[in-house]
C-alpha positions in Angstrom: 22.7 17.5 32.3 19.7 19.8 31.9 20.3 19.1 28.2 20.1 15.1 28.7 16.6 15.8 30.5 13.5 15.8 27.8 10.6 18.0 29.5 6.9 16.6 28.8 6.0 19.4 27.4 9.0 19.4 24.8 7.6 15.7 23.9 4.0 16.8 23.9 5.5 19.5 21.2 7.4 17.0 18.6 4.3 14.3 19.4 1.1 16.6 18.3 3.5 17.6 15.3 3.6 14.0 13.9 0.7 14.3 14.6 -0.3 17.1 12.5 2.3 16.3 9.4 0.1 12.3 10.1 -2.8 13.8 9.1 -1.6 16.2 5.7 -0.7 13.8 5.4 -3.3 11.4 5.2 -6.3 14.3 3.2 -4.4 14.5 0.5 -3.3 10.9 -0.6 -6.1 11.3 -2.1 -5.5 14.6 -4.3 -1.9 12.4 -4.1 -3.2 9.5 -6.4 -5.3 11.7 -9.2 -2.3 14.2 -9.8 0.6 11.0 -9.5 3.8 12.1 -8.7 5.2 13.4 -11.7 2.4 16.4 -12.0 2.2 17.2 -8.5 4.0 20.4 -6.5 3.5 21.0 -3.1 1.7 24.4 -4.1 -0.3 22.4 -6.7 -1.8 19.8 -4.0 -2.7 23.1 -2.1 -5.2 24.4 -4.7 -7.1 21.3 -4.6 -7.4 20.9 -0.9 -8.1 23.1 1.8 -4.4 23.5 2.5 -2.5 26.5 2.7 1.1 26.0 0.7 2.2 26.8 3.9 1.3 24.6 6.1 2.4 22.1 3.7 5.5 23.7 3.4 5.5 23.3 7.5 5.2 20.4 7.4 6.9 18.9 4.1 10.1 20.9 2.9 9.5 18.8 -0.2 6.9 16.9 -2.4 8.6 13.7 -1.9 8.4 13.9 2.0 4.9 14.2 1.7 4.4 11.8 -0.8 6.9 9.1 0.5 5.4 10.0 4.1 1.6 9.6 3.0 2.4 6.7 1.6 3.9 4.5 4.0 1.3 5.0 6.9 -1.0 4.2 4.4 0.7 1.0 3.6 2.1 -0.1 6.9 -1.6 -0.1 7.4 -2.4 -1.9 4.7 0.0 -4.9 5.0 -3.0 -6.8 7.9 -5.6 -5.9 5.4 -5.4 -10.2 4.3 -5.1 -10.9 8.4 -8.2 -10.9 9.0 -9.0 -13.6 6.0 -6.5 -15.7 7.9 -7.2 -15.9 10.7 -10.4 -17.1 9.6 -10.6 -19.6 7.4 -11.1 -23.1 8.0 -10.3 -24.7 4.5 -8.2 -23.5 1.7 -11.8 -22.2 0.1 -12.1 -19.9 3.1 -9.3 -18.6 2.4 -9.0 -18.5 -1.4 -12.6 -16.7 -1.1 -12.5 -14.1 1.3 -8.2 -13.4 0.1 -10.3 -12.5 -3.4 -13.2 -10.2 -1.8 -10.3 -8.4 0.0 -8.2 -7.7 -3.0 -11.2 -6.5 -5.2 -12.5 -4.9 -2.4 -9.2 -2.5 -1.9 -9.2 -2.4 -5.6 -12.3 -0.9 -5.2 -11.8 1.2 -2.5 -8.3 2.2 -2.5 -7.9 3.1 -6.1 -6.4 6.1 -5.8 -3.7 4.9 -3.0 -2.7 2.1 -5.2 -2.1 4.3 -8.3 0.0 6.4 -6.7 2.2 3.1 -5.2 2.7 1.9 -8.4 3.6 5.4 -9.7 5.9 6.4 -6.8 7.1 2.9 -7.2 8.0 3.4 -10.6 9.4 7.0 -10.2 11.7 5.4 -7.8 14.3 3.8 -11.4 14.6 7.5 -11.5 15.1 9.2 -8.5 17.5 7.4 -5.7 16.1 9.6 -3.4 12.7 6.9 -3.2 14.2 4.4 -3.4 14.5 3.3 0.3 11.1 3.4 0.7 9.8 1.8 -1.9 12.3 -1.2 -1.3 11.0 -1.5 2.6 7.6 -1.1 1.4 7.1 -3.9 -1.4 9.4 -6.7 1.1 6.7 -5.7 3.6 4.3 -6.1 0.9 5.3 -9.4 0.2 5.7 -10.3 3.3 2.1 -10.0 3.7 1.7 -12.0 0.4 3.6 -15.0 1.6 1.4 -15.0 4.9 -1.3 -15.9 2.6 0.4 -18.1 0.3 1.9 -20.3 3.0 -1.4 -20.3 5.5 -2.9 -21.7 2.2 -0.6 -24.8 1.1 -0.6 -25.2 5.2 -4.3 -26.0 4.8 -3.9 -28.1 2.0 -1.1 -30.3 3.4 1.4 -29.0 0.5 3.7 -26.6 0.3 4.5 -23.3 -2.3 5.8 -24.5 -5.6 7.8 -20.8 -5.0 9.6 -18.8 -3.4 7.9 -15.6 -1.4 10.1 -13.4 -3.9 7.9 -15.4 -7.0 5.0 -15.2 -4.9 4.9 -11.7 -4.3 5.4 -10.7 -8.5 2.4 -12.9 -9.9 0.2 -11.5 -7.2 1.7 -8.2 -8.0 1.5 -8.4 -11.2 -2.0 -10.0 -11.9 -3.0 -7.0 -9.5 -1.3 -3.7 -11.0 -2.9 -4.7 -14.5 -6.3 -5.4 -13.1 -5.9 -2.0 -11.7 -4.4 0.0 -15.1 -8.0 -1.5 -16.6 -10.2 -1.0 -13.7 -9.2 2.6 -13.8 -9.4 2.6 -17.8 -13.2 1.8 -17.6 -13.2 -1.7 -17.6 -14.9 -3.2 -14.9 -15.2 -6.7 -16.0 -12.1 -6.4 -14.5 -13.1 -7.3 -11.2 -14.8 -10.6 -11.3 -11.2 -11.0 -13.5 -9.1 -10.0 -10.4 -11.9 -12.4 -8.2 -11.3 -15.3 -10.2 -7.9 -15.0 -10.9 -6.7 -14.2 -7.6 -8.0 -18.1 -5.6 -6.6 -19.7 -9.3 -3.6 -18.8 -8.6 -3.4 -19.0 -5.2 -4.4 -22.8 -6.1 -1.8 -23.4 -9.0 0.8 -21.8 -6.1 0.1 -24.7 -3.5 -1.2 -27.6 -5.7 0.9 -30.3 -4.5 
């Protein structure tokens, strides 16, 4: 019977362990984004952060666990990024403008994280262990984009001309290409992303 009773102290230890994992993952994500998946090991991460290799290895068995844990934490937070634009918009133009600005903002602020995400997604074509995380997060991101598209269509009193998968693929392709050009030094791509996201939203929902 006593084996079935979970003491408060045990739950506290588990919570503390998970909190520490979260802190370590958050603190190393920028480094991971700079190094990329292929060039990253726990030892290399330790060399570029304040954390020792022993500490990282205690909380994560390998780089895959650390990277997938960290990216999942980040992406599950960012899937609500455009909810404010949806909630505040009263016209199609307001929503399109708010959405475009939010895309530009995350391109500029979260560059390293997006680099890591696309790197991880590419690697999942070769490493099966990465696929469940990538597929799950892709579905969440698809739902995020679809909320924007459906709301915009509702404000225009039309229906989207494509389904969820096609809409996500279009916006994801636009964003990834702008990201690549941005990290290559093309600052003009910021305005391209802003303008083309508005155009694409309007095109998808044109009645």
